Each structure stands twice: as structure tokens, then as C-alpha cells.
N, C-alpha and C positions, 0 to 999 in steps of 0.2 A: 464559397467561406462564410460556413455557418457560424456567427457569434452569439454565445452563449450571456443576456445580461444578467449581472446581478441583482435578487430582486429586491427589490425598494424595503426602508423599514428598520427602526432601528432596532423593536422587539421581537424573538424569534417565537411565533406563532406554530404550536401543533396540532392544529385541528381538536384544539381542547383536550391536549393531553400537558396537565398541569407541571406534571415532573420532566419536560422533556423524555428522552434517550440515554438509556443506558448504553453505556460505548467503553468500550476496553482501547487503551492507545497501545503501541508496543513502534518499535523502530530496531535500525544495526547501529547506528551512533554509540546508544547508552543508554541510559536512566536519565544523565543530566546534563545530556543535552540541553541549548536552547532554545531549541527552533521546538521542539515536543515540550518543554516548558513552559512556553509563552504559548504553544495552540492550546497545553491543556485548559491554564488558566482563564483562555477566552470562554472555552468551551463550557465552562464551569458555572462561567458569567453569565451566559447564555440558559443555563437551565438545566441541563444535562448534568446525567450522572458518570461522573468518569472515573475509571481507575487505569494506570497503568502497569504495565507490569513491563520490563524491558531490559535488553542486556545489561549485566554489571561491568562490561567492559565492550571494544572498542567490537562489531563485527560484522563489521563492511565485508559486503562480496562475501555473501554465505549463501544467496539465492535462498532455495527452499530447503537445504539443509536441518533434518532435526538432530539436533546433539543435546544430549542432555549430561554434565555435569558427572562423575563419578565420586568426585569428591565433597562433603557432607560441611565441608570450611573453604572457605575462600584461599587459596595461598598466595595470590598476590593484593595490592589495595585496587578496588574499584574502579573505575572513569573517574577523572578527575581526585582521585583519592577521597571520595567522598565515606567510603566506609573503609576501613583497614582488613588487612589481611588477617585472618585467625575468625572474620566473623561468618555467619552463615549464607550457605552459598545461593541462600532463597531468606529474603528479607523488605522490611520497607525503609524507604529513606530517611535519615534521622529526624527531618523537619513535618514529613507528609507521609503519613496511615495510608492514602493512598495511593500512593506511588511506591512501587516493587521492585527490586531488582532482582533476577535471576541470571546464573552462572552458567546460561546456554545460549543455542544462537536465536537470532529471531524468529523462527517459527517455533522454535522447543519452548520459548519465550511465550508465546500465543497458548502455546499447549498446554503449560504451568496454570497461565492465568483461568482458560478455560476452565481448566480440569479440577485445580486445587484452589488457586486465589478465592476468584468468583464466587466457585460454591459455598468458602469456609469464611471469608472474611468481608464479602459485601451484601448487603441487600437486594440483587440479584445474581441469578446461575447464569443464565443466558442473555449475552449482551445485544441490543437491536444492531450494531455495528461496532464494525474491529476501522479504527482508523491508525494509520501506521505512516510514520513521519511528523515533520516534513523529516525530509532526510539531506544532512548536509551534502547538496551537488543533485544535480538532475541523474533519473531513469530514464532515457529515451532509448526507445525502438526495443526488439525481440530479443536480440542477442544481450543486453546489457539488463531488460529485464530477467530475462533468467539469473544473471549475478546478483541483484541487489537483496542486500536480507532485507529489505525495508519491503522491497514488494514477495519476496518470500515467504514475510510474516504477514502480508495481503491474503494471499492467494492459502496459506494454511488457514486462516478463517474461511475463507469461500468457500473451501473444498469442504467445510466441517459443515456448510448452508448458512455461513452468517456471511452478510453484507459486510463489503471488506472496500475500504479506500486510500488507496497507498499515495502518499504524498510528498513531492520533492522539490527543492529548492537550488538555486544556483549557485547560494553563499558559504564561506567555509566555517569551519567548525569553531565553535564557541560555547563554553558552559555557561548554567543557565546560570549564577551567580556574576558575569561579566554582561549580561545583557539591563544593562543600565536605564536608559529611555526607549522615546517610540523611535528613537533617528537611528536603533539598529538595525542592522539588516535579520537579526534572528527576530526582529518583533516585525520587522515589515513582511515577509515570508510568511510569522504564523497569523497576521494579521488578513494577507488574501489566501490562506489555506482555509481560515474560519469562514469567510465570506462563500470561499466555494463551496463548504462543507454546508454550512447555512441554506444555501441555495439551493444543494443538493434535495434538500430535509424537505424546505421547502416547498418544492416540485411536485413532492411525492402525492398522489391521491387521500385523500382524505379518509375516502374506505380502510387504504390501510393502513394511516397512521393513526385511526380509531380505536384501539382497541384496550383488551380489558385491562387494567393495571397488573401489572406482572407478567399482561403473555409479550413474547416478543414480534416486536412488527419488521414485519421481515418488510426490507424499502426497496430491496431490488429485488426483480424475477432469481431464483432458487440457480446458484452455482453463478452468477455475473458477478463482476465489483468493478472496480475504476480506477486509471492510471491517471493521477494531475502531476504535471510538471510545471512549475512555477520559470519564469526568466531571472534576470538580473531585474532586482527592483531599485528604485528612486523616493525620494519623498516627493516627488514632483508625478510621478505615473502610479504607485499601488493603491490609490483609492476608487483609479476607475478603468483597472486595465480589463484588456475584454479576455472570453476564456471563447476556447476555438474547440469545437466538436473535432477530434481528430481520430487516424489510426497509428495504431502500435507503428506499419513498415511504412518507408518512404524518408527516402536521406537517412535511412537507419544506417548507424555504422556498425560492424564487425571487426575482430582482431586478427593481427597477422604475427606470425612469428619473425620479429629480428633479429640478428645479433647484437647481442648486449656491448659498447664499443667500452664501459666501463669494466669489463670483467671479460675478456678474452674466454670463447669456448665457452658460453651461456649465451641464455636467450632470454631476452623480454619483447614486448607487446608492441603493436601501436597499432590503426587505425587504417583498415587497408584501402588501397586507390586504386583505378575506379570505386565505387560503392560497391561491392557484391550484390548480386543480381538474385541469389535466395533467401535475405533476412528481406529483398524492399519488393515481391512475390505480394502479389494483392493473391488472397486466397480466398478469403471469409471476408465476410461484409462488403460495405460501400466503399468500392475500389475508386471514387469520385472524390472522397473524403483527403481536405492534406492530412498527411504526416507530420508526427508529434515533433520529430526533431526538425523538420521545418520551420512548425510553425513557434519552436520555441528559440532559437537560433538563429534562426534568421530574421521572423519577426517581430521575435522577441514579445508573444503575445504567452498566455497560461495557455497547455493544450490538459483537454479531455476527453480519454480514452477508454470505450469500454470495453474489459475482458471477460470471459469465461472459462472454467477450469477444467472444458469435453474439447478435448485437441482432438477428438477423431476428425478427420477429413470431413469436407461436408461433400453432402450429393449434388457435384460437379459433373459438365460431362469428362474430366480429367480423371478426376474417379470413376468413375463408369467403365470408362477405356480399359485402365489400371485394374481393375474387378474384371472386365470381361479377360484379358491377359493371365489372370490369374486362374479364372476359370475355366479355362480352355485349355490352358498348362499346366493343369494338376494341382496346381498349390492348393485350392480349397479342395479336400478328400469328403467333405461331408457338411452338413449344415446343422446351428442348434437354432431356437427359435429365443427370442427377447425373453429376458426375464422381465416380469411386472416393474412399474417402479417403487422400492421401496416403500411400505408405509408409512413409515414415519419422514416421509421428505415432504418438506415445506414447497407449494406452491406458492406463483404469486400471482396473488388477485386484486385485481383492482377494485 
């Protein structure tokens, strides 16, 4: 099992980039989330230029759904009553103009941030990095990954060619104005999340970070992102907790439908037992890596999994066998040459 140590040093050094990175943040818990606001403050304190565009209301379990409101005004109060009904469906936090809310799903918030808020109200148009979360509750395994709005916001950005990090903690929901001190679970989660983000940035080669002012820094290969999950934290473990390189499959849960005992004639969900084989099949990547579910839930460590937005099956023996079946069975009736890479695609050059 490979452990990734946090890089030492209190100050963040970005290969001579005095202004840090341009970062867009979002989540699915809403723009008033304690986790989100605490990490936002830490990233800004580290010298990054950070904007938030997050849902006006709770939008968990929306996955990658991109739903834009057709109402120009809020029809109900925002989360924690920070903004009242009748206010515009897109607007800024009452006390911080770098924090925006939008009455849409998490993926829609990212798109509104990329296509409207940043170009018109920030001093950068395209962020170097999108950070989503930390979510209230972990997002472990491929099935939950597809459900999570925090994950959906991340892979919406990755699909647009922008590196993204989805962060999730094990703490319960709390509004930002109730996070009073450094013993708060929201502070602990944000602190670990910040150190992970800082370590990731510090690990990027100098040739990638050293760009001209205003030029986007591609800190991950095109189409790549990261899924980070944080276990329950305590005052005596959050400062030195280990980070493990993981894969999404392995001890991962998926759902089954079960009769709802509280409402006869209806169904609810449960995690299927024994674990389903499909969601735990190792098809892509290094099969010797531990699953993120096991690392977080059993070992109590931080997991870091790489993902890509290319869902195409890998060129494996299994894929070749299926293609052979389809070819001899005349499923494929013609062939077409691959189109060239789009001229505006940004490649990773270290």
C-alpha cells in the first residue's frame, strides 16, 4: 500500500507564480456549507485567487445532471436563509462578492461559473483548477461517484478540459456561521483537504506551473481528475493523517431495492450484501491498489483516486474478444477512421 506524505513547509511555493492559482470552487451542499467556506478561507490565505459558485439550496445526489432554473428569482429562501425568496436566482453572498450562489444543480453551477461569473466578474476567465467540496459525507466507490453532486461538479469541469479535485469528508452538515473554532469537524476536514490540495499543487513539475501571467496552468493531464475522501477526524489525528493512492473499485457498495417498512407498498434502498461483483471489477488501472472504500472505512486513512472522463473500455484481452464477436457476427457493418484531436485540446506537458 502506497502512502503519500504531505509535503513539508508552511508556505506554499508555486514555482515563482507569486499570485498562486486561479481556482473555482463548488459543491452540492450549498454555498453556505461550513466545509466549503473553511477550505475557501484556507486557499485564499495560501495566496490563491478563489471564487465560489455553488447551489443556492441543498443539491446532494444530483450526480452530473446539468439543470438550470427557469425562474429569474428565488421562489424559496436559500440554504440557511442566507438569501431570501424574491432575490435573483444568481447572486453574491451578502458579505463576500467572491462567493456566488446559483439556483441550479452542482454541474450547472460550474458551467454558470465558467461561462458567466468568471468572465464577467473575476480577473480571470478560465480557472487553473476546480475544487469541489469538501462534501458532507464520503463519496466512495463507482456507484456513489455517479450519484454525488460534488463529484458531478468535478467531472463537469474535467470534461471541459479543466483539472478538478472532488473532496469529501465524513462529518455532518453545518452552516459556515456555526463553525466557531479549530475543534469544529468542518475546520478539521477543511484543514486536511487544504493540505492535500497543497501537496498536489506542490508536486506538479515546475515546467507546468511556470506559466505567463494570465495563462491557464494545466496541472493534470487533459481529461484527468482526482477523488479524495477523508475519514472521521479527531484533534489528535488530523494533523498527520496519511494519504493512500487508491482505486475506486474494491469493497465498494451499490444499492438494492428493499420494501419500505414505514410505507407498505413502497421501496427504499440498502447496500447489497454480499458486495456486487460488477461495481468491484478491476478493469482499468493498477489492480494491486487498495479500494478507496476499504482505505477510508476500515483503515481510517485518506484516499486519493485518479479518474478520467474517457469511459471507453481499455484495449484488453476481454475487449478484443468482444470486438471479435461483434466483427464476426456482423454487428460492425463498416469502419470509420478516427478524427484528429481537436486543435484546441490542451495536452499535458511536463
